[in-house]
N, CA, C and O atoms as a Tripos MOL2 file, in Angstrom:
@<TRIPOS>MOLECULE
protein
  312   311    78     0     0
PROTEIN
NO_CHARGES

@<TRIPOS>ATOM
      1 N         109.3480  242.1480   85.3280 N.3       1 MET1
      2 CA        108.8850  242.4100   83.9800 C.3       1 MET1
      3 C         108.7400  243.9230   83.8160 C.2       1 MET1
      4 O         108.1040  244.5890   84.6320 O.2       1 MET1
      5 N         109.3240  244.4380   82.7790 N.am      2 GLU2
      6 CA        109.2200  245.8750   82.5510 C.3       2 GLU2
      7 C         107.8810  246.2240   81.9100 C.2       2 GLU2
      8 O         107.2270  245.3770   81.3020 O.2       2 GLU2
      9 N         107.4890  247.4800   82.0570 N.am      3 LYS3
     10 CA        106.2340  247.9380   81.4680 C.3       3 LYS3
     11 C         106.2910  247.8830   79.9510 C.2       3 LYS3
     12 O         107.2900  248.2600   79.3400 O.2       3 LYS3
     13 N         105.2190  247.4140   79.3600 N.am      4 ALA4
     14 CA        105.1430  247.3560   77.9040 C.3       4 ALA4
     15 C         103.7040  247.6000   77.4830 C.2       4 ALA4
     16 O         102.7670  247.2410   78.1960 O.2       4 ALA4
     17 N         103.5410  248.1960   76.3540 N.am      5 ILE5
     18 CA        102.2070  248.4090   75.8030 C.3       5 ILE5
     19 C         102.0680  247.5190   74.5820 C.2       5 ILE5
     20 O         102.8850  247.5560   73.6630 O.2       5 ILE5
     21 N         101.0180  246.7230   74.5970 N.am      6 ILE6
     22 CA        100.7490  245.8440   73.4630 C.3       6 ILE6
     23 C          99.8870  246.6100   72.4780 C.2       6 ILE6
     24 O          98.8510  247.1710   72.8350 O.2       6 ILE6
     25 N         100.3280  246.6210   71.2500 N.am      7 VAL7
     26 CA         99.6120  247.3730   70.2160 C.3       7 VAL7
     27 C          99.0900  246.4170   69.1460 C.2       7 VAL7
     28 O          99.6440  245.3340   68.9570 O.2       7 VAL7
     29 N          98.0290  246.8110   68.4470 N.am      8 PRO8
     30 CA         97.5410  245.9790   67.3400 C.3       8 PRO8
     31 C          98.6450  245.7510   66.3170 C.2       8 PRO8
     32 O          99.5470  246.5740   66.1620 O.2       8 PRO8
     33 N          98.5600  244.6330   65.6310 N.am      9 TRP9
     34 CA         99.5330  244.3340   64.5920 C.3       9 TRP9
     35 C          98.8120  244.0940   63.2800 C.2       9 TRP9
     36 O          97.6080  243.8370   63.2530 O.2       9 TRP9
     37 N          99.5520  244.1790   62.2140 N.am     10 GLU10
     38 CA         98.9580  244.0370   60.8810 C.3      10 GLU10
     39 C          99.1110  242.6250   60.3580 C.2      10 GLU10
     40 O         100.1250  241.9650   60.5870 O.2      10 GLU10
     41 N          98.1040  242.1790   59.6630 N.am     11 GLU11
     42 CA         98.1820  240.9180   58.9370 C.3      11 GLU11
     43 C          98.4850  241.2580   57.4840 C.2      11 GLU11
     44 O          97.9330  242.2100   56.9310 O.2      11 GLU11
     45 N          99.3480  240.4890   56.8850 N.am     12 ASP12
     46 CA         99.6240  240.6690   55.4600 C.3      12 ASP12
     47 C          99.9110  239.3050   54.8500 C.2      12 ASP12
     48 O          99.7380  238.2790   55.5080 O.2      12 ASP12
     49 N         100.3420  239.2880   53.6170 N.am     13 GLU13
     50 CA        100.5760  238.0150   52.9410 C.3      13 GLU13
     51 C         101.7440  237.2260   53.5340 C.2      13 GLU13
     52 O         101.8930  236.0380   53.2440 O.2      13 GLU13
     53 N         102.5720  237.8660   54.3560 N.am     14 LEU14
     54 CA        103.7090  237.1790   54.9630 C.3      14 LEU14
     55 C         103.3740  236.5590   56.3130 C.2      14 LEU14
     56 O         104.1540  235.7560   56.8260 O.2      14 LEU14
     57 N         102.2320  236.9120   56.9010 N.am     15 THR15
     58 CA        101.8450  236.3570   58.1950 C.3      15 THR15
     59 C         100.7170  235.3460   58.0070 C.2      15 THR15
     60 O          99.9450  235.4340   57.0520 O.2      15 THR15
     61 N         100.6320  234.3990   58.9130 N.am     16 HIS16
     62 CA         99.5650  233.4080   58.8640 C.3      16 HIS16
     63 C          98.4210  233.8320   59.7900 C.2      16 HIS16
     64 O          98.5420  234.7980   60.5430 O.2      16 HIS16
     65 N          97.3350  233.1090   59.7210 N.am     17 GLU17
     66 CA         96.1180  233.4550   60.4560 C.3      17 GLU17
     67 C          96.3520  233.5960   61.9620 C.2      17 GLU17
     68 O          95.7410  234.4550   62.5980 O.2      17 GLU17
     69 N          97.2220  232.7720   62.5380 N.am     18 PHE18
     70 CA         97.4440  232.7930   63.9830 C.3      18 PHE18
     71 C          98.7730  233.4620   64.3550 C.2      18 PHE18
     72 O          99.3650  233.1350   65.3840 O.2      18 PHE18
     73 N          99.2300  234.3750   63.5410 N.am     19 PHE19
     74 CA        100.4700  235.1050   63.8200 C.3      19 PHE19
     75 C         100.3120  235.9740   65.0620 C.2      19 PHE19
     76 O          99.3160  236.6800   65.2190 O.2      19 PHE19
     77 N         101.3150  235.9110   65.9450 N.am     20 VAL20
     78 CA        101.4120  236.7850   67.1200 C.3      20 VAL20
     79 C         102.8350  237.3250   67.1130 C.2      20 VAL20
     80 O         103.7830  236.5520   66.9740 O.2      20 VAL20
     81 N         103.0060  238.6410   67.2620 N.am     21 PRO21
     82 CA        104.3700  239.1960   67.2540 C.3      21 PRO21
     83 C         105.2630  238.5590   68.3170 C.2      21 PRO21
     84 O         104.8020  238.1680   69.3890 O.2      21 PRO21
     85 N         106.5340  238.4670   67.9950 N.am     22 GLU22
     86 CA        107.4980  237.8000   68.8820 C.3      22 GLU22
     87 C         107.5450  238.4180   70.2780 C.2      22 GLU22
     88 O         107.6670  237.6860   71.2600 O.2      22 GLU22
     89 N         107.4510  239.7380   70.3940 N.am     23 TYR23
     90 CA        107.5290  240.3630   71.7150 C.3      23 TYR23
     91 C         106.3500  239.9370   72.5900 C.2      23 TYR23
     92 O         106.4860  239.8650   73.8120 O.2      23 TYR23
     93 N         105.2060  239.6550   71.9880 N.am     24 ILE24
     94 CA        104.0460  239.1870   72.7540 C.3      24 ILE24
     95 C         104.2380  237.7290   73.1600 C.2      24 ILE24
     96 O         103.8870  237.3510   74.2780 O.2      24 ILE24
     97 N         104.7860  236.9110   72.2780 N.am     25 GLU25
     98 CA        105.0860  235.5210   72.6350 C.3      25 GLU25
     99 C         106.0400  235.4650   73.8230 C.2      25 GLU25
    100 O         105.8210  234.7000   74.7620 O.2      25 GLU25
    101 N         107.0950  236.2720   73.7850 N.am     26 LYS26
    102 CA        108.0650  236.3060   74.8910 C.3      26 LYS26
    103 C         107.4040  236.7680   76.1810 C.2      26 LYS26
    104 O         107.6660  236.2170   77.2500 O.2      26 LYS26
    105 N         106.5530  237.7730   76.0820 N.am     27 MET27
    106 CA        105.8490  238.2950   77.2450 C.3      27 MET27
    107 C         104.9460  237.2180   77.8560 C.2      27 MET27
    108 O         104.8800  237.0790   79.0770 O.2      27 MET27
    109 N         104.2580  236.4660   77.0110 N.am     28 SER28
    110 CA        103.3650  235.4230   77.5150 C.3      28 SER28
    111 C         104.1530  234.3430   78.2600 C.2      28 SER28
    112 O         103.6970  233.8470   79.2900 O.2      28 SER28
    113 N         105.3220  233.9790   77.7510 N.am     29 LEU29
    114 CA        106.1560  232.9850   78.4380 C.3      29 LEU29
    115 C         106.6430  233.5100   79.7830 C.2      29 LEU29
    116 O         106.7410  232.7450   80.7420 O.2      29 LEU29
    117 N         106.9490  234.8050   79.8690 N.am     30 GLU30
    118 CA        107.3370  235.4120   81.1500 C.3      30 GLU30
    119 C         106.1910  235.3480   82.1490 C.2      30 GLU30
    120 O         106.4030  235.0450   83.3230 O.2      30 GLU30
    121 N         104.9950  235.6290   81.6920 N.am     31 VAL31
    122 CA        103.8100  235.5860   82.5570 C.3      31 VAL31
    123 C         103.6250  234.1780   83.1070 C.2      31 VAL31
    124 O         103.3500  234.0080   84.2940 O.2      31 VAL31
    125 N         103.7710  233.1700   82.2560 N.am     32 LEU32
    126 CA        103.5500  231.7850   82.6750 C.3      32 LEU32
    127 C         104.5350  231.3230   83.7350 C.2      32 LEU32
    128 O         104.2420  230.3800   84.4690 O.2      32 LEU32
    129 N         105.6940  231.9600   83.8360 N.am     33 GLU33
    130 CA        106.6720  231.6040   84.8650 C.3      33 GLU33
    131 C         106.1530  231.8930   86.2730 C.2      33 GLU33
    132 O         106.6960  231.3690   87.2460 O.2      33 GLU33
    133 N         105.1200  232.7100   86.3970 N.am     34 HIS34
    134 CA        104.5880  233.1000   87.7000 C.3      34 HIS34
    135 C         103.4980  232.1510   88.2060 C.2      34 HIS34
    136 O         102.8810  232.4080   89.2400 O.2      34 HIS34
    137 N         103.2630  231.0690   87.4880 N.am     35 TYR35
    138 CA        102.2440  230.1000   87.8850 C.3      35 TYR35
    139 C         102.9140  228.7910   88.3060 C.2      35 TYR35
    140 O         104.0330  228.4940   87.8880 O.2      35 TYR35
    141 N         102.2220  228.0210   89.1290 N.am     36 GLY36
    142 CA        102.7820  226.7980   89.7030 C.3      36 GLY36
    143 C         102.5930  225.5610   88.8500 C.2      36 GLY36
    144 O         102.2870  224.4900   89.3750 O.2      36 GLY36
    145 N         102.7670  225.6850   87.5600 N.am     37 PHE37
    146 CA        102.6920  224.5240   86.6810 C.3      37 PHE37
    147 C         103.6770  224.7030   85.5370 C.2      37 PHE37
    148 O         104.1420  225.8090   85.2610 O.2      37 PHE37
    149 N         103.9830  223.5930   84.8780 N.am     38 SER38
    150 CA        104.8500  223.6700   83.7030 C.3      38 SER38
    151 C         103.9920  223.4590   82.4600 C.2      38 SER38
    152 O         102.9710  222.7730   82.5010 O.2      38 SER38
    153 N         104.4200  224.0510   81.3730 N.am     39 VAL39
    154 CA        103.6750  223.9890   80.1090 C.3      39 VAL39
    155 C         104.3660  222.9850   79.1880 C.2      39 VAL39
    156 O         105.5450  223.1320   78.8660 O.2      39 VAL39
    157 N         103.6190  221.9690   78.7690 N.am     40 GLN40
    158 CA        104.1610  220.9770   77.8430 C.3      40 GLN40
    159 C         103.9150  221.3800   76.3870 C.2      40 GLN40
    160 O         104.7290  221.0880   75.5110 O.2      40 GLN40
    161 N         102.7930  222.0490   76.1380 N.am     41 ASN41
    162 CA        102.4310  222.4230   74.7740 C.3      41 ASN41
    163 C         101.6060  223.7040   74.8230 C.2      41 ASN41
    164 O         100.7490  223.8640   75.6920 O.2      41 ASN41
    165 N         101.8640  224.6090   73.8960 N.am     42 ILE42
    166 CA        101.0870  225.8520   73.8120 C.3      42 ILE42
    167 C         100.8250  226.1350   72.3370 C.2      42 ILE42
    168 O         101.7040  225.9860   71.4880 O.2      42 ILE42
    169 N          99.5920  226.5480   72.0560 N.am     43 GLN43
    170 CA         99.1890  226.7510   70.6610 C.3      43 GLN43
    171 C          98.2010  227.9140   70.5910 C.2      43 GLN43
    172 O          97.2510  227.9820   71.3720 O.2      43 GLN43
    173 N          98.4340  228.8240   69.6480 N.am     44 VAL44
    174 CA         97.5020  229.9300   69.4220 C.3      44 VAL44
    175 C          96.2390  229.3680   68.7850 C.2      44 VAL44
    176 O          96.3090  228.6240   67.8070 O.2      44 VAL44
    177 N          95.0630  229.7290   69.3490 N.am     45 VAL45
    178 CA         93.8050  229.2520   68.7720 C.3      45 VAL45
    179 C          93.0080  230.3600   68.0960 C.2      45 VAL45
    180 O          92.1620  230.0880   67.2440 O.2      45 VAL45
    181 N          93.2730  231.5990   68.4690 N.am     46 THR46
    182 CA         92.6190  232.7210   67.7900 C.3      46 THR46
    183 C          93.3870  234.0170   68.0660 C.2      46 THR46
    184 O          94.0820  234.1410   69.0740 O.2      46 THR46
    185 N          93.2460  234.9640   67.1630 N.am     47 THR47
    186 CA         93.8750  236.2760   67.3530 C.3      47 THR47
    187 C          92.9020  237.3800   66.9560 C.2      47 THR47
    188 O          91.9600  237.1570   66.1950 O.2      47 THR47
    189 N          93.1460  238.5510   67.4790 N.am     48 LYS48
    190 CA         92.4650  239.7850   67.0830 C.3      48 LYS48
    191 C          93.5560  240.7990   66.7820 C.2      48 LYS48
    192 O          93.7860  241.7120   67.5760 O.2      48 LYS48
    193 N          94.2370  240.6520   65.6400 N.am     49 PRO49
    194 CA         95.3810  241.5190   65.3480 C.3      49 PRO49
    195 C          95.0170  242.9960   65.2680 C.2      49 PRO49
    196 O          95.8320  243.8590   65.5940 O.2      49 PRO49
    197 N          93.8010  243.2840   64.8370 N.am     50 ASP50
    198 CA         93.3890  244.6830   64.7250 C.3      50 ASP50
    199 C          93.1930  245.3450   66.0780 C.2      50 ASP50
    200 O          93.1350  246.5710   66.1690 O.2      50 ASP50
    201 N          93.0900  244.5340   67.1370 N.am     51 LYS51
    202 CA         92.9210  245.0790   68.4800 C.3      51 LYS51
    203 C          94.0750  244.7170   69.4110 C.2      51 LYS51
    204 O          94.1980  245.2940   70.4920 O.2      51 LYS51
    205 N          94.9190  243.7730   69.0070 N.am     52 GLY52
    206 CA         96.0490  243.3620   69.8440 C.3      52 GLY52
    207 C          95.6770  242.2960   70.8500 C.2      52 GLY52
    208 O          96.0960  242.3810   72.0050 O.2      52 GLY52
    209 N          94.9030  241.2920   70.4570 N.am     53 GLY53
    210 CA         94.4960  240.2350   71.3690 C.3      53 GLY53
    211 C          94.7410  238.8540   70.8020 C.2      53 GLY53
    212 O          94.8190  238.6810   69.5850 O.2      53 GLY53
    213 N          94.8630  237.8560   71.6930 N.am     54 SER54
    214 CA         95.0280  236.4780   71.2530 C.3      54 SER54
    215 C          94.6740  235.5270   72.3880 C.2      54 SER54
    216 O          94.6320  235.9130   73.5560 O.2      54 SER54
    217 N          94.4190  234.2690   72.0170 N.am     55 ILE55
    218 CA         94.1380  233.2160   72.9930 C.3      55 ILE55
    219 C          95.0000  232.0130   72.6380 C.2      55 ILE55
    220 O          95.0820  231.6070   71.4790 O.2      55 ILE55
    221 N          95.6490  231.4430   73.6740 N.am     56 TRP56
    222 CA         96.4580  230.2420   73.5170 C.3      56 TRP56
    223 C          95.7990  229.0910   74.2660 C.2      56 TRP56
    224 O          95.2200  229.2940   75.3330 O.2      56 TRP56
    225 N          95.8830  227.8960   73.7200 N.am     57 LYS57
    226 CA         95.4650  226.6640   74.3910 C.3      57 LYS57
    227 C          96.7400  225.9970   74.8820 C.2      57 LYS57
    228 O          97.7240  225.9100   74.1470 O.2      57 LYS57
    229 N          96.7240  225.5200   76.1440 N.am     58 MET58
    230 CA         97.9280  224.9290   76.7190 C.3      58 MET58
    231 C          97.6410  223.5830   77.3520 C.2      58 MET58
    232 O          96.5680  223.3640   77.9140 O.2      58 MET58
    233 N          98.6000  222.6920   77.2600 N.am     59 GLU59
    234 CA         98.6140  221.4650   78.0370 C.3      59 GLU59
    235 C          99.6640  221.6920   79.1160 C.2      59 GLU59
    236 O         100.8210  221.9800   78.8120 O.2      59 GLU59
    237 N          99.2580  221.5610   80.3830 N.am     60 THR60
    238 CA        100.1690  221.8380   81.4910 C.3      60 THR60
    239 C         100.2260  220.6510   82.4470 C.2      60 THR60
    240 O          99.4640  219.6920   82.3250 O.2      60 THR60
    241 N         101.1440  220.7410   83.3950 N.am     61 SER61
    242 CA        101.2530  219.7100   84.4260 C.3      61 SER61
    243 C         100.0230  219.7020   85.3290 C.2      61 SER61
    244 O          99.8300  218.7570   86.0930 O.2      61 SER61
    245 N          99.1930  220.7330   85.2570 N.am     62 SER62
    246 CA         97.9470  220.8070   86.0240 C.3      62 SER62
    247 C          96.7150  220.6280   85.1430 C.2      62 SER62
    248 O          95.6080  220.9900   85.5410 O.2      62 SER62
    249 N          96.9010  220.0760   83.9600 N.am     63 GLY63
    250 CA         95.7800  219.8610   83.0490 C.3      63 GLY63
    251 C          95.6800  220.9650   82.0100 C.2      63 GLY63
    252 O          96.5400  221.8450   81.9540 O.2      63 GLY63
    253 N          94.6270  220.9270   81.1780 N.am     64 PRO64
    254 CA         94.4740  221.9310   80.1200 C.3      64 PRO64
    255 C          94.1450  223.3090   80.6930 C.2      64 PRO64
    256 O          93.4080  223.4340   81.6710 O.2      64 PRO64
    257 N          94.7020  224.3230   80.0700 N.am     65 LYS65
    258 CA         94.4680  225.7140   80.4900 C.3      65 LYS65
    259 C          94.4600  226.5850   79.2490 C.2      65 LYS65
    260 O          94.8180  226.1430   78.1570 O.2      65 LYS65
    261 N          94.0440  227.8370   79.4350 N.am     66 SER66
    262 CA         94.1540  228.8170   78.3460 C.3      66 SER66
    263 C          94.7870  230.0820   78.8800 C.2      66 SER66
    264 O          94.7030  230.3910   80.0690 O.2      66 SER66
    265 N          95.4200  230.8040   77.9820 N.am     67 LEU67
    266 CA         96.0260  232.1010   78.2920 C.3      67 LEU67
    267 C          95.4160  233.0960   77.3260 C.2      67 LEU67
    268 O          95.4690  232.9090   76.1110 O.2      67 LEU67
    269 N          94.8370  234.1530   77.8710 N.am     68 LYS68
    270 CA         94.1520  235.1250   77.0270 C.3      68 LYS68
    271 C          94.8110  236.4910   77.1450 C.2      68 LYS68
    272 O          95.0570  236.9930   78.2420 O.2      68 LYS68
    273 N          95.0820  237.0640   76.0150 N.am     69 LEU69
    274 CA         95.5650  238.4400   75.9310 C.3      69 LEU69
    275 C          94.3700  239.2570   75.4700 C.2      69 LEU69
    276 O          94.0170  239.2470   74.2900 O.2      69 LEU69
    277 N          93.7470  239.9640   76.4090 N.am     70 LEU70
    278 CA         92.5550  240.7290   76.0850 C.3      70 LEU70
    279 C          92.9360  242.0750   75.4990 C.2      70 LEU70
    280 O          93.9200  242.6920   75.9070 O.2      70 LEU70
    281 N          92.1550  242.5130   74.5530 N.am     71 HIS71
    282 CA         92.4330  243.7800   73.8980 C.3      71 HIS71
    283 C          91.7390  244.9080   74.6640 C.2      71 HIS71
    284 O          90.6300  245.3210   74.3260 O.2      71 HIS71
    285 N          92.4160  245.3900   75.6940 N.am     72 ARG72
    286 CA         91.9210  246.4980   76.5110 C.3      72 ARG72
    287 C          92.9000  247.6530   76.4210 C.2      72 ARG72
    288 O          94.1130  247.4650   76.5180 O.2      72 ARG72
    289 N          92.3720  248.8260   76.2390 N.am     73 ARG73
    290 CA         93.2240  250.0190   76.2230 C.3      73 ARG73
    291 C          93.6380  250.3660   77.6450 C.2      73 ARG73
    292 O          92.8470  250.2130   78.5750 O.2      73 ARG73
    293 N          94.8830  250.8360   77.8240 N.am     74 PRO74
    294 CA         95.3080  251.2450   79.1720 C.3      74 PRO74
    295 C          94.4980  252.4570   79.6300 C.2      74 PRO74
    296 O          94.1170  253.3090   78.8280 O.2      74 PRO74
    297 N          94.2440  252.5140   80.9450 N.am     75 LYS75
    298 CA         93.5160  253.6640   81.4920 C.3      75 LYS75
    299 C          94.3870  254.9070   81.3650 C.2      75 LYS75
    300 O          95.6110  254.8330   81.4760 O.2      75 LYS75
    301 N          93.7570  256.0270   81.1370 N.am     76 LYS76
    302 CA         94.5010  257.2810   81.0740 C.3      76 LYS76
    303 C          94.6100  257.8510   82.4840 C.2      76 LYS76
    304 O          93.6070  257.9970   83.1830 O.2      76 LYS76
    305 N          95.8110  258.1660   82.8880 N.am     77 TYR77
    306 CA         96.0480  258.7290   84.2090 C.3      77 TYR77
    307 C          96.3170  260.2160   84.0680 C.2      77 TYR77
    308 O          97.0180  260.6540   83.1550 O.2      77 TYR77
    309 N          95.7630  260.9650   84.9650 N.am     78 VAL78
    310 CA         95.9220  262.4320   84.9230 C.3      78 VAL78
    311 C          96.9760  262.8640   85.9030 C.2      78 VAL78
    312 O          97.2580  264.0570   86.0200 O.2      78 VAL78
@<TRIPOS>BOND
     1     1     2 1
     2     2     3 1
     3     3     4 2
     4     3     5 am
     5     5     6 1
     6     6     7 1
     7     7     8 2
     8     7     9 am
     9     9    10 1
    10    10    11 1
    11    11    12 2
    12    11    13 am
    13    13    14 1
    14    14    15 1
    15    15    16 2
    16    15    17 am
    17    17    18 1
    18    18    19 1
    19    19    20 2
    20    19    21 am
    21    21    22 1
    22    22    23 1
    23    23    24 2
    24    23    25 am
    25    25    26 1
    26    26    27 1
    27    27    28 2
    28    27    29 am
    29    29    30 1
    30    30    31 1
    31    31    32 2
    32    31    33 am
    33    33    34 1
    34    34    35 1
    35    35    36 2
    36    35    37 am
    37    37    38 1
    38    38    39 1
    39    39    40 2
    40    39    41 am
    41    41    42 1
    42    42    43 1
    43    43    44 2
    44    43    45 am
    45    45    46 1
    46    46    47 1
    47    47    48 2
    48    47    49 am
    49    49    50 1
    50    50    51 1
    51    51    52 2
    52    51    53 am
    53    53    54 1
    54    54    55 1
    55    55    56 2
    56    55    57 am
    57    57    58 1
    58    58    59 1
    59    59    60 2
    60    59    61 am
    61    61    62 1
    62    62    63 1
    63    63    64 2
    64    63    65 am
    65    65    66 1
    66    66    67 1
    67    67    68 2
    68    67    69 am
    69    69    70 1
    70    70    71 1
    71    71    72 2
    72    71    73 am
    73    73    74 1
    74    74    75 1
    75    75    76 2
    76    75    77 am
    77    77    78 1
    78    78    79 1
    79    79    80 2
    80    79    81 am
    81    81    82 1
    82    82    83 1
    83    83    84 2
    84    83    85 am
    85    85    86 1
    86    86    87 1
    87    87    88 2
    88    87    89 am
    89    89    90 1
    90    90    91 1
    91    91    92 2
    92    91    93 am
    93    93    94 1
    94    94    95 1
    95    95    96 2
    96    95    97 am
    97    97    98 1
    98    98    99 1
    99    99   100 2
   100    99   101 am
   101   101   102 1
   102   102   103 1
   103   103   104 2
   104   103   105 am
   105   105   106 1
   106   106   107 1
   107   107   108 2
   108   107   109 am
   109   109   110 1
   110   110   111 1
   111   111   112 2
   112   111   113 am
   113   113   114 1
   114   114   115 1
   115   115   116 2
   116   115   117 am
   117   117   118 1
   118   118   119 1
   119   119   120 2
   120   119   121 am
   121   121   122 1
   122   122   123 1
   123   123   124 2
   124   123   125 am
   125   125   126 1
   126   126   127 1
   127   127   128 2
   128   127   129 am
   129   129   130 1
   130   130   131 1
   131   131   132 2
   132   131   133 am
   133   133   134 1
   134   134   135 1
   135   135   136 2
   136   135   137 am
   137   137   138 1
   138   138   139 1
   139   139   140 2
   140   139   141 am
   141   141   142 1
   142   142   143 1
   143   143   144 2
   144   143   145 am
   145   145   146 1
   146   146   147 1
   147   147   148 2
   148   147   149 am
   149   149   150 1
   150   150   151 1
   151   151   152 2
   152   151   153 am
   153   153   154 1
   154   154   155 1
   155   155   156 2
   156   155   157 am
   157   157   158 1
   158   158   159 1
   159   159   160 2
   160   159   161 am
   161   161   162 1
   162   162   163 1
   163   163   164 2
   164   163   165 am
   165   165   166 1
   166   166   167 1
   167   167   168 2
   168   167   169 am
   169   169   170 1
   170   170   171 1
   171   171   172 2
   172   171   173 am
   173   173   174 1
   174   174   175 1
   175   175   176 2
   176   175   177 am
   177   177   178 1
   178   178   179 1
   179   179   180 2
   180   179   181 am
   181   181   182 1
   182   182   183 1
   183   183   184 2
   184   183   185 am
   185   185   186 1
   186   186   187 1
   187   187   188 2
   188   187   189 am
   189   189   190 1
   190   190   191 1
   191   191   192 2
   192   191   193 am
   193   193   194 1
   194   194   195 1
   195   195   196 2
   196   195   197 am
   197   197   198 1
   198   198   199 1
   199   199   200 2
   200   199   201 am
   201   201   202 1
   202   202   203 1
   203   203   204 2
   204   203   205 am
   205   205   206 1
   206   206   207 1
   207   207   208 2
   208   207   209 am
   209   209   210 1
   210   210   211 1
   211   211   212 2
   212   211   213 am
   213   213   214 1
   214   214   215 1
   215   215   216 2
   216   215   217 am
   217   217   218 1
   218   218   219 1
   219   219   220 2
   220   219   221 am
   221   221   222 1
   222   222   223 1
   223   223   224 2
   224   223   225 am
   225   225   226 1
   226   226   227 1
   227   227   228 2
   228   227   229 am
   229   229   230 1
   230   230   231 1
   231   231   232 2
   232   231   233 am
   233   233   234 1
   234   234   235 1
   235   235   236 2
   236   235   237 am
   237   237   238 1
   238   238   239 1
   239   239   240 2
   240   239   241 am
   241   241   242 1
   242   242   243 1
   243   243   244 2
   244   243   245 am
   245   245   246 1
   246   246   247 1
   247   247   248 2
   248   247   249 am
   249   249   250 1
   250   250   251 1
   251   251   252 2
   252   251   253 am
   253   253   254 1
   254   254   255 1
   255   255   256 2
   256   255   257 am
   257   257   258 1
   258   258   259 1
   259   259   260 2
   260   259   261 am
   261   261   262 1
   262   262   263 1
   263   263   264 2
   264   263   265 am
   265   265   266 1
   266   266   267 1
   267   267   268 2
   268   267   269 am
   269   269   270 1
   270   270   271 1
   271   271   272 2
   272   271   273 am
   273   273   274 1
   274   274   275 1
   275   275   276 2
   276   275   277 am
   277   277   278 1
   278   278   279 1
   279   279   280 2
   280   279   281 am
   281   281   282 1
   282   282   283 1
   283   283   284 2
   284   283   285 am
   285   285   286 1
   286   286   287 1
   287   287   288 2
   288   287   289 am
   289   289   290 1
   290   290   291 1
   291   291   292 2
   292   291   293 am
   293   293   294 1
   294   294   295 1
   295   295   296 2
   296   295   297 am
   297   297   298 1
   298   298   299 1
   299   299   300 2
   300   299   301 am
   301   301   302 1
   302   302   303 1
   303   303   304 2
   304   303   305 am
   305   305   306 1
   306   306   307 1
   307   307   308 2
   308   307   309 am
   309   309   310 1
   310   310   311 1
   311   311   312 2
@<TRIPOS>SUBSTRUCTURE
     1 MET1         2 RESIDUE 1 A MET
     2 GLU2         6 RESIDUE 1 A GLU
     3 LYS3        10 RESIDUE 1 A LYS
     4 ALA4        14 RESIDUE 1 A ALA
     5 ILE5        18 RESIDUE 1 A ILE
     6 ILE6        22 RESIDUE 1 A ILE
     7 VAL7        26 RESIDUE 1 A VAL
     8 PRO8        30 RESIDUE 1 A PRO
     9 TRP9        34 RESIDUE 1 A TRP
    10 GLU10       38 RESIDUE 1 A GLU
    11 GLU11       42 RESIDUE 1 A GLU
    12 ASP12       46 RESIDUE 1 A ASP
    13 GLU13       50 RESIDUE 1 A GLU
    14 LEU14       54 RESIDUE 1 A LEU
    15 THR15       58 RESIDUE 1 A THR
    16 HIS16       62 RESIDUE 1 A HIS
    17 GLU17       66 RESIDUE 1 A GLU
    18 PHE18       70 RESIDUE 1 A PHE
    19 PHE19       74 RESIDUE 1 A PHE
    20 VAL20       78 RESIDUE 1 A VAL
    21 PRO21       82 RESIDUE 1 A PRO
    22 GLU22       86 RESIDUE 1 A GLU
    23 TYR23       90 RESIDUE 1 A TYR
    24 ILE24       94 RESIDUE 1 A ILE
    25 GLU25       98 RESIDUE 1 A GLU
    26 LYS26      102 RESIDUE 1 A LYS
    27 MET27      106 RESIDUE 1 A MET
    28 SER28      110 RESIDUE 1 A SER
    29 LEU29      114 RESIDUE 1 A LEU
    30 GLU30      118 RESIDUE 1 A GLU
    31 VAL31      122 RESIDUE 1 A VAL
    32 LEU32      126 RESIDUE 1 A LEU
    33 GLU33      130 RESIDUE 1 A GLU
    34 HIS34      134 RESIDUE 1 A HIS
    35 TYR35      138 RESIDUE 1 A TYR
    36 GLY36      142 RESIDUE 1 A GLY
    37 PHE37      146 RESIDUE 1 A PHE
    38 SER38      150 RESIDUE 1 A SER
    39 VAL39      154 RESIDUE 1 A VAL
    40 GLN40      158 RESIDUE 1 A GLN
    41 ASN41      162 RESIDUE 1 A ASN
    42 ILE42      166 RESIDUE 1 A ILE
    43 GLN43      170 RESIDUE 1 A GLN
    44 VAL44      174 RESIDUE 1 A VAL
    45 VAL45      178 RESIDUE 1 A VAL
    46 THR46      182 RESIDUE 1 A THR
    47 THR47      186 RESIDUE 1 A THR
    48 LYS48      190 RESIDUE 1 A LYS
    49 PRO49      194 RESIDUE 1 A PRO
    50 ASP50      198 RESIDUE 1 A ASP
    51 LYS51      202 RESIDUE 1 A LYS
    52 GLY52      206 RESIDUE 1 A GLY
    53 GLY53      210 RESIDUE 1 A GLY
    54 SER54      214 RESIDUE 1 A SER
    55 ILE55      218 RESIDUE 1 A ILE
    56 TRP56      222 RESIDUE 1 A TRP
    57 LYS57      226 RESIDUE 1 A LYS
    58 MET58      230 RESIDUE 1 A MET
    59 GLU59      234 RESIDUE 1 A GLU
    60 THR60      238 RESIDUE 1 A THR
    61 SER61      242 RESIDUE 1 A SER
    62 SER62      246 RESIDUE 1 A SER
    63 GLY63      250 RESIDUE 1 A GLY
    64 PRO64      254 RESIDUE 1 A PRO
    65 LYS65      258 RESIDUE 1 A LYS
    66 SER66      262 RESIDUE 1 A SER
    67 LEU67      266 RESIDUE 1 A LEU
    68 LYS68      270 RESIDUE 1 A LYS
    69 LEU69      274 RESIDUE 1 A LEU
    70 LEU70      278 RESIDUE 1 A LEU
    71 HIS71      282 RESIDUE 1 A HIS
    72 ARG72      286 RESIDUE 1 A ARG
    73 ARG73      290 RESIDUE 1 A ARG
    74 PRO74      294 RESIDUE 1 A PRO
    75 LYS75      298 RESIDUE 1 A LYS
    76 LYS76      302 RESIDUE 1 A LYS
    77 TYR77      306 RESIDUE 1 A TYR
    78 VAL78      310 RESIDUE 1 A VAL
């Protein structure tokens, strides 16, 4: 997985309440490939578009799970 910075996104009349940008959806699916279960269903349950965060509810082969994208700024390196 290449380095990427997740940035806040804007809500407008064209997006719905649980909108997550496509690049973040793709990134989340890549992350899930590194776990030992398969995902049968995934659904966004909340977002923080102004900060760049979201939470998904999942049904997996290992039972219910959640995936959280926390809105944390990257550390500054000197």
